[in-house]
C-alpha positions in Angstrom: 0.0 0.0 0.0 1.4 3.4 -1.0 1.1 6.5 1.2 -1.4 8.0 -1.2 -3.6 4.9 -1.2 -3.4 4.7 2.6 -4.4 8.4 3.0 -7.3 8.0 0.6 -8.6 4.9 2.5 -8.2 6.6 5.9 -10.1 9.7 4.5 -13.0 7.5 3.3 -13.2 5.6 6.5 -13.0 8.7 8.7 -15.8 10.3 6.7 -17.9 7.2 7.1 -17.2 6.9 10.9 -17.8 10.6 11.5 -21.1 10.6 9.7 -22.6 7.6 11.5 -23.9 9.9 14.4 -24.8 12.9 12.3 -28.6 13.6 12.3 -30.6 14.8 9.3 -30.5 18.4 10.5 -26.7 18.6 10.1 -24.9 18.3 6.8 -22.6 15.3 6.4 -18.9 16.0 6.6 -16.5 14.9 3.9 -13.0 14.9 5.1 -10.3 15.9 2.6 -7.0 14.1 2.1 -5.2 17.3 3.2 -7.1 17.3 6.5 -6.3 13.6 7.2 -2.6 14.1 6.2 -2.5 17.0 8.7 -4.0 14.9 11.5 -1.6 12.0 10.8 1.4 14.5 10.7 0.2 16.0 14.0 -0.1 12.6 15.6 3.4 11.6 14.5 4.8 14.9 15.9 2.9 14.3 19.2 4.4 10.8 19.5 8.0 11.9 18.7 7.8 15.0 20.9 6.3 13.3 23.9 8.6 10.2 23.8 11.6 12.4 23.3 10.6 14.6 26.3 9.8 11.6 28.6 11.5 8.3 27.8 9.0 6.4 30.0 6.0 7.8 28.2 3.6 5.4 26.4 1.7 6.9 23.5 -1.2 4.8 22.3 -2.4 4.2 18.8 -5.9 3.2 19.7 -6.8 -0.4 18.7 -3.3 -1.2 17.5 -0.6 -0.7 20.1 1.7 1.7 21.9 4.8 3.8 21.0 7.6 3.9 23.6 11.3 4.6 23.8 13.9 1.8 24.1 17.4 2.3 25.3 20.0 0.5 23.1 23.4 0.0 24.7 26.6 0.9 22.9 28.1 -1.8 20.7 31.5 -2.5 19.1 33.1 -5.3 17.3 35.3 -6.5 14.5 34.3 -6.8 10.8 34.5 -10.5 9.9 33.8 -10.5 6.2 34.6 -8.4 3.1 37.3 -5.9 2.2 37.3 -4.4 5.7 37.9 -7.7 7.5 39.7 -7.2 10.8 38.7 -3.5 11.1 36.8 -2.4 14.2 33.5 -0.6 14.5 31.7 1.2 17.3 28.1 2.4 17.7 27.2 4.7 20.6 24.3 4.1 23.0 21.0 5.6 21.9 17.3 5.7 22.5 15.1 4.4 19.8 11.4 4.8 19.1 9.6 1.4 19.1 6.1 0.2 18.6 4.6 -2.7 20.5 1.5 -4.2 18.9 -1.5 -4.9 21.1 -2.1 -8.6 21.8 -5.7 -8.1 20.6 -4.4 -7.5 17.0 -1.1 -9.4 17.1 -2.6 -12.4 15.3 -4.3 -11.3 12.1 -7.1 -13.6 11.0 
């Protein structure tokens, strides 16, 4: 699925969900792809900002899982294969953004 196809599908589904509870006295809302793209961008910014600010924070993606931070220790070693065999490498410790899928949706079926 491409980004454009995903945005289009989310736009259609959001429009359908939003209009379920709309009564006949109010016009139905048709979301635009630009609005949905803005909402998704805002959600991504919220996740990154909050997890960066507080590494213990859990940010839910309702019905799917949670975003959290994971600390990865520093690593080093020696190249075993290729032209650089025998040279050493090092990677500093870092915090990474991770996503843990909810057990309710872990098994697709």
